[in-house]
C-alpha positions, 0 to 999 in steps of 0.5 A, a space after each residue: 500500500 502506498 499513500 501518495 500524499 505522505 509517500 509512506 508505503 507498507 506491505 499487507 497480506 504478505 503470503 495470505 492464502 487468498 493471494 496465493 495459488 489454490 492447492 490442487 488447481 491446474 491452469 487449463 486452456 482449450 481443454 489442456 493443462 498448461 505445462 503438464 508435469 511442470 504446472 503453471 503457478 501464478 498467484 494474484 494476477 488480475 486486479 481491479 478497482 470499483 468505479 467508486 474506489 470502495 472495493 478492490 477485486 482480485 483473482 489468482 491465475 492458478 485458482 478459480 475464485 474471485 475475491 474483494 476487500 473494502 478499500 476503507 480498511 486498506 486506507 487505515 494506516 494502522 490496520 493489521 493483516 488480521 483486520 484486513 484479512 477479516 474483511 476479505 470477501 470470497 465472491 465465488 467460483 469464476 468457472 475456470 482459471 482467470 487472468 485480467 479484470 475490469 469494472 464498468 461504470 455500473 460497478 459490474 466486474 468482468 473477469 477473463 476466463 482462460 479455461 472457457 475462452 471467454 468473459 465472466 461477469 460478477 454483478 455486485 448487486 445480485 452477487 451472481 457470477 455468470 459466463 457472458 461470452 465464450 468463443 473457441 477462437 479466443 486463446 487466453 483472454 487477458 487485459 480487458 478494458 472498457 471503451 468510452 462507448 461501454 463495450 469491453 475489449 480484451 486481448 487473445 494472446 495464445 499465451 498457453 501456446 507460448 508456454 508450451 513452446 509451440 509458437 515459433 519466433 515470427 509466428 506470434 499472433 495477438 488479437 483484440 476482441 470486442 464484446 458489446 455490453 450495452 443492450 441496445 433496444 430492438 428496432 421495429 421492422 
């Protein structure tokens, strides 16, 4: 944690289980384990802040759950790791391994789902998690962002193939995908 006004910094939740790999979880993409026999072990990776800056969200790539903590406890200079940990909320299972996160203006959290090649939405009002898009053409979704018009964009990097060594130099392929989030009214015929 860094207080930009004072310049003070402190480390919180060092080695806390919610930031570490989940025991027994393997990273799977397109139905195959990434690095079989030499499992991919990535802890906290995706991180996002709610639009009102009151909630910090995160996921663990070698994991399956999304978590959150109120930023008020993080902003309290004297809060201990125990006090912070007591405020951590388990939002539920994402459905697969994840990488990137982003929130929209309404406060919805969007999570890239590496295992199911898509995007999961967490609605903080209903506390529900659902797969909103999936496509076999997406290879390792990551780096989501919300465009000014409200659509979600994210990368497809085939990172699983890079880990496997099956992408040769000069044959890298990175794609940018767009997912319309706004529901436009149907036009009368």
